Every structure is written in structure tokens, then in C-alpha cells.
N, C-alpha and C positions, 0 to 999 in steps of 0.2 A: 278226414285226417285221423290217424291210428299215432295218439300221443304216447301210448304206451313203448312201440316199439321204438318211436323216436327219441324217448327220453333213456331207453337201453342205448340205443345206438350213443348217443351223445357221454353217457357214462364212460363206454368205451372209446369214444375218442378223448374222452378227458383221461381215462387213464395209458394212452398212448401217448398224450401231452407229459404227462409227469414222468414218463419215462425220456421223453424226448432232453426234460429237464434234468433227471439223473444223469442221460449221457453227454449233454453239453459241459456238465459241470465236470464230467471224469475227463473232458477234453481238454476243458480250462487245467486240470491238474496235469494231465500228461504233455502239456505246452509250458509250465512251468520246471516239469521234471525233462523235458528234453527227452520224451520218452518216444521213438519215433515209432515202432513197432507196436507199440497200444495206440498211439493215434492213429494209424492205417486202418487198425482195426474198427478203433470208435467213430469214424469216419463212415466206413462200411456199414455199421449198426444206425447210423443216422438217417443214411439215403435210406436203407429198408424201412424204418419207422417212419419216413418221410410219405414212405411209398402208400404204407397201410394207414396211414391219415386220410391222405389223398384219397383213398376207397372208402373210408367211415365218409368224408364230407359228400363223396358223391351220392353214397347209397341216403344219406342223410336230405342230398336235395331230390332225390327220389322220393322220399317219403314226402318230404314235406311241401315241395313245390318250389318252383324258383324265386317265387315272389316270398319266400320264408329265408332267404340265403343268409341272416343273421337272426340271433337270438332275441335281439330286442323286438326284429317284427312277430317271432313264434309268440313272443313273450305278450306281446298287444293281443294277437290271435287269440292267446288261451284264456285271456281277461275275460272275450267275450263266450265263446265257444265251450271250454274248457277251464273253467275256476279252478278245478280240483287240482290241474297240475302246474296252475299259477305258482307255487312255493319251490317247487322242487326245480322249473324253470326259470327261477331268480335265484337259487343255490347257484345254478351251475354257471349261470350266468357271472356270476362274480369269482367262480374257482377259474373258470376259463379265462376271465381279465386279469387274476392273478397269477397264472400260470404263463400268460402269454408276455405279462411285463419281464418276471424271471427269467425266460426264456431269451426274451428280447436282451435282455440288461448282459446275459450270458454271451451271449452272440455278439457283442459290441466285445465285450470283455477279450474274448476270446480272437476276434477279430485285431483288436489293440496288441495284443501277446503275439500275434504272428506278425503283426509289421515290426514289432519291436525285434523280433527274433532276426528279422532279414534285416532292419538297420546293422544289428549286431554282426551279421555273418559279412555281411557286404563290408565292413570296417575290416573286421579280420582278416577276410581276402586280399582289401587294399594293402593292408599293412604286409600280410604275406609276399605279396608283386612289389611292393617295395624292398623289401627284404632281398626276394631273389634277382633284384635288377640294381643291389647294392644302394640304392637311392639312401641308405639311411649311415653310409660309411661317416665318420666323424671329422676326415679328415681331406683336404682336397690331395689332387697330386703334388703340390709344391709343398708340400707337408705343415700347411696351414689349417686351422679349424674352419671348418663351413662357417664358424660366428664370427668370424674376422678375429679371432684372437689368435696373437703367432704364439708357436710354440717352442720354447726356450731351447730345446737341445734340439730340434732339426734349425738346419741352416740349407737356405733355397741358394742355387749355386743360379751367377750372373749370367 
């Protein structure tokens, strides 16, 4: 196994994950600001970046082999076969785990912001529909308040 090529590829993959973290943070800010144009652009960038990450993962699996599909397996293999790469692999593992937690948290926050935005939009739409239908009139056709409070200046005819 070519550990030099593998480590270089993993460094590139880590850089892509750092860019992904930045994009998820930018997406969060766009959601908060309700900047739809920026949001579309960021989503497109995220999709492009995810494609690049998948390409790196595929290359990594070709170099390392299917039995080394995670970094822990590579570390265990390096302990036996190439201990000189062990420290670098362990640092990469720590960095990948840190990035994964940060990206996951940002993604969860973004999903919650989107859900909240949908709830607000739904309530606003319901309010507009009620106004258009006239459901928010304060008085019935007989001149009484819908809250069953008679209006003294309005006289109901018998």
C-alpha cells in the first residue's frame, strides 16, 4: 500500500470537508437572513463539493482497498506495516472526527431553521387566507361581536 499517496489524498479530502463546513455555516447565515438567492448558490456549491468528496473517497478506497474503508482500520494496519505513518494517520482521524461533528451539528441546525421557516410561512399563509375570506371580521351580520359582546350602538331588528 502506498501510504504517501493515501495520506496526500486524505489531506485533500480533509480540505474538502473544511470547505463543506464553511458552506454549511454560510447556509445557516443565509437561512437566518432569509437570503434566498445566496441560499441557492450555496446549495449548488455544497452539491459540487459533495461530488468532489465522493471522488476522493473512491480514489482512497482504490489505494487502500475495501478492507480499509475507515481510518481506524488503516491505523491498525499502519501500526504493523508502516509505523512511520501512524502519527499522521492519527492526527487525520482526530481532524476528520472533529469536522464530522461540526458539519453534522451545522446540518442539524440548518434543518431546524428550515422547519421553523416552513412553520412561519404556513402560519402567515393561513393568516392571509383568513383575511381574504373575511374570517377575521369582528362583528357578525346581526351587529354583535363574535365574542358575544353586544354593541350598544347597534340595534338588532326583530
